[in-house]
N, C-alpha and C positions, 0 to 999 in steps of 0.2 A: 502275332502280337509279339513284339520285342520283349524278352524277359529280362529284368535287371538283375544284376549279380546278386547272388543270395538265393536264385531259384523260385522265389515266390513272385506270383503274378500281381501286378497291382490292384489295387481296391477299385472296382469298377463303379460302384454305387456310393463313393465318398459323398457325405451329405453336401459338401461344399461345391462338389462338381470339380471333375480332373483340373479344367482350365484355371479355376480360382485356386486350387491347391498348387499348380505348377507356379502360378505367379506369386502366390505367397512365398513359396520356397526361392524363388529367385530373388524376391525382395530382401527376405532374409540374408540370403548370400551376399548380396550387393551391399547391403548395410553393414555388415559385420566389420568391425576395425580390425578384429583379431579373430584366430580361430585355433583350433588344437589339431596339429597333424600328427598321426601315427604312421609309423614305419617299423620294418622288422629288422632287427640286428643279425648279425651273421650266425649267430647261435638260436635264431628264429624267436628270441624274446621281443616283445614290443618296446617300443619307444614312443613316448609322446613329447611334443615340443608346441609351443606357442609360437605362432607364425602370423604374419600379416598378409592376407589374401586379397586379390582382386578377382573380378570375375569378366573374363572375356564375351563379346557378344554371342559366341556360339555355345556359351555355358561352361566352358573350360575354366579351370581355377588356375589362376596365376600366382607364383610365389617369387619373391626375390631373395634368395637364400646364399649363404656362405658356405664355402668348402670347409671352413674351420668349424662348421656345426656337425654334430653326430647325425641328424637326420638328413643333411645333405650327402654325407658320404653313404648312407644306407640307401638312399634312393638311388644312388649310382649303381649299387651292386644290386638291388631288387627295387623295380619301379612301382611295384604294387604298394598302395597306401590307402589311407582312409582320413578324412578331415571333417571335424565337427565344428559347425557354425551354431551360435546359440544366441536368442534374443533375450530382451529382458523379461524378467518373470512377472507375472500379472499378480502376485501376492508374495508373501513371506516364504512361501515353499518354493525353493529353486526349481523344483520338478515341474513347476506350471510353466517353466519358460518354453516357448517354441524353440524346436532345435532341428537341425537335418545333418544327418551323417551321409557324406558321399564318398564312395569307394571309386577307386580309379587307378589309372596307370600315369605314372609322371616321366616326363623326359624334358631336357634341357633344350631351350630354343633361343635363338638368336634375332627372333622376329622383333623388328624395332616398333612396329605398331602395337605389338602385344605388351613391350617394356613401357610405351607411352602410356597404355592403358593402366598398367601398375602404377606408375608414378603418379597419374592423375588421382588415383585413389589415395596414395601415401606421398604427397609432396614434400613432407618433412624428410624423408628418404634421400632426397636428391644428393646430398653432400657425400654419402658413401655408395650411392648405387653405382657408381663407375670404378669401385674398388676392383681390382683383379681377382680378389676371390669370390666375389658376387656374382651370380649368374641367375638367369630368369629361368624358372620351371613352368611347365604347362600340364596340368593334371586333366586327363580326358576322363570324365565320368562314365562309370559303368553302371552304376545304379545309386539309389538314394532312399533313405528313411527319415521321413519327416515326421517328428512327434510333436503334436499340439496340445497335450494335456493327456490325462489319465484315459486309456482306452482310446485314444485318438491317434493312431499310428498309420501312416499311409507311405506305401512304396511308390517311388516314382521311376519313370523310364529315363535314361540318360538325355533323350530327345526333349523331354519337357523342361529341362534345366536351361534349354537355350532361349535366348530373348525372342527368336524368332518361332518359337513354339505357339501353336494355338490351342494347344490341350488335346 
């Protein structure tokens, strides 16, 4: 069995079933208009930034980001990162919101099909998407933790984040 980053094995007996959990995770990621990206600075301290993700068919996370941004410069030096997607809370307590934290490795890509995927999710960005300081980055998931409420945390394998995954 493939082990997700963090070393823990995914929960095999999840009440919703692995396939349903994976589909819920993919839907949460696809529907998110924004997410929080965590990168590491040169001194090792974390940095968090609001980003606008899209998800590729293979489950990779796509970001169109500027070299003027601190997080972009940090990814160029250390590609390890995490990204947190959050859905709406079921009640007043924000901790009831479903969320998934994905760890992975980022790299720049010139893939025009992936750029089209990102722009399809964020068409308002078309006017600045071609600026010289903007580039597309692809985050390859290494593991994920989905939290669906108190005591309902589930580790997911990287392959389960792919649209082709059958659980």
